[in-house]
C-alpha positions, 0 to 999 in steps of 0.5 A, a space after each residue: 292546559 295540563 292536568 292531574 298526573 302530568 309531570 310537575 303538577 300538583 293537586 290538593 283536594 278540599 271540601 268547600 266550607 260555609 265560610 268559603 261562600 259570599 253573600 250569594 250563596 256561592 264561593 266568594 272571589 277572595 276564597 278563589 285568591 287564598 286557594 290559589 295562594 294556599 295551593 302554591 305554597 303547599 306546591 312549594 312545601 312539597 318541592 322542599 321550598 317551605 318558609 324555612 328553605 326561603 329564609 336560607 335562601 335569602 329571598 321569598 316569592 311574592 304575588 306581582 299579579 293575579 288573574 282569575 277567570 271564574 267559569 262555574 260556582 262552587 257551593 259548601 260542601 262541593 268537593 273541589 280539587 286545586 290543581 297548579 304547576 309553574 308554567 314559565 319562568 323568566 329571570 326574576 319571575 315565574 307565571 303559575 297556573 291553577 285550575 279549580 275543579 269539580 268532577 272534571 268540570 273546570 270552575 275557575 283558572 288562574 295565572 299568578 306572576 310570582 316574582 323572586 324578592 330579596 328579604 335584605 333589599 326587597 328588590 327582585 333577584 335572579 331565581 337560582 337554577 336550584 329553585 327552578 329544578 325543585 318544580 321540575 324544570 331544567 335550568 
């Protein structure tokens, strides 16, 4: 597992809100999925690939699969940190890892497969070397 401070790792702190809770009184699994997507988007924007850059590229990343392990609960008022990085690249997809941390304790971990899809055809397309470089990968 990579950690905050490692090259290519991006972190976002947040405070858990009442809206993040489920009927059992802890963070909802739907909230974790939203956080995984939100931190991926923020990381992409941070490295220069926001919405406009993907429009110019003619392609956008879409989720093919989320896998999340829920390890410990989080509650309203908790300060958590979302830690993410692109773990590996293939021709048309990447695997992004995300950790949800509270006070150095891992609450959840996720692996998401993102595929680059052409805006025109809707079909997967090759990930350009400049995109990989933006995320700190030598293509």
